[in-house]
N, C-alpha and C positions, 0 to 999 in steps of 0.2 A: 176401813171407815176413816172418815173424816171429822174431827170434832173445828170444833170453832172455839175461836179463846175468846179466853173469859173479858169484863171489863178489868179487871184487877192483877192478869198478864201482861196487857200491854201498858206500856209507859209512851207517854205523851212526850213529843220532845217538841219544847214550847222554845221562838225564836225571839231572844235577848238579848243586848248586852251585859257584860261584864263590869262591874265594877272597878277594874284596871282601864276598861275601853272608855268607858264618860268619866275614869280622870285624862286620861289623854287628850279625849276631846275640849274637857272644860281646859286644859293646857295650851292646845293648841288655839281654841278663842283665844283664851288670856295673851299670847302673841301676838293674833291675824291683828285682831280689832283695834289696839293703841295705835300699831302700823298703816291702818288703814286709814284710820279717823289723822294720825299725822300727814298723811301723803293728801289725804280732801283740803288740811289746813290749808297746805302748800299750796295744791293749785287755784285753793282758791282766793291767796294770798298776789300770785302771780297773775291772774287772771285780773284782781283788782288795780295793782300797778302796771300793768298794761294799759289800760283803762285810762287810769291817773297819769302817765304818762303823757298819752294822743292829747289828752285833755291839756295838758302845763305846755305840751308843744303850742300848741294851738294860744294858748296867753303869751309863750313868749314873741309870736309871732304877732300877733294881739298887739303887744306892746314896743315890735320892733316898730309898726307900720308907725302905729303913734309919735313915734320920736324923728321916724321921716318927716311925718309933715310937720310937726311942731315945734319938732327939735327938743320936746322934753318928753319924759315919760307919762301914762299918763297923771291927770292930776297936776301935773307941771311939775313932778319929783322924777328924780333916780332912785327910787325901789318905792312898794307900795305892796298891798293885798287886792288880789282879783277873787273873787266870789265865781262859782260856773260851778249852776246848780247850788247845792246843800255843803260843796267839796271849798277850802280855798289853799290859795294857791301866791306864798310872797315871791313877790319876785325883786330883782335888783336891777342897774344898767353898770354894768363897764366900758370904760371908751379907752384907748393907749395908741401911739403909734404904732403902726403896725411894723414893723421892727425891716421889712424886707423893700417897702418901699416909704418913706417920709411924706411922701402926697397923700397916705391912705392913711385910716382910720379902722382902728377892728373895735368892732361892738359887740360885745356880751351881753346876753340877759340870759342871767340864769333866775330859772324857777324852781322854788322849794314845794313840795310838797308830802304828807303824809297821808302810811298805808298802814293800818295797823297798829302805831305805837309808832314805829322804821321811817326817819327818814328818808328822803330822795329826791333827787332831783337832773333836774333837765335845763342843755345848757345850751343857745344855738348863738349861732358868729354871726358876721358876716360884714365885710368890706364896705366904706365912703370914701368918698372926699371930704379930707379933711373941713372944707367951706361948705359940704353940703349940711352937717351937721355941727 
């Protein structure tokens, strides 16, 4: 003869996390979340630097083109600021004799821009005949 177990004699097993498991998970999240956020910040900065570097190179090329046509930078000066979109790019022109051949002039346009409070720069150089500029 078999007897059916009564409800009081059957223990139910409940699936639950222990306090140690919950604390370990919280500790893991406390370590992972700041690292992940820092990675996102670095990736965001790298994207912005790359985008603005391309824009700064366009600005430098535009200044060199203006220099080759008029003999001076935009506005007739050797330094200035160009706004592209909502970003400002400061530029300066520097010319010097090329050491390899005195009949050539090395002209450098330096463009400075800011990303998240840090200063970056792009320098574009070209060689021209001294009579050209």
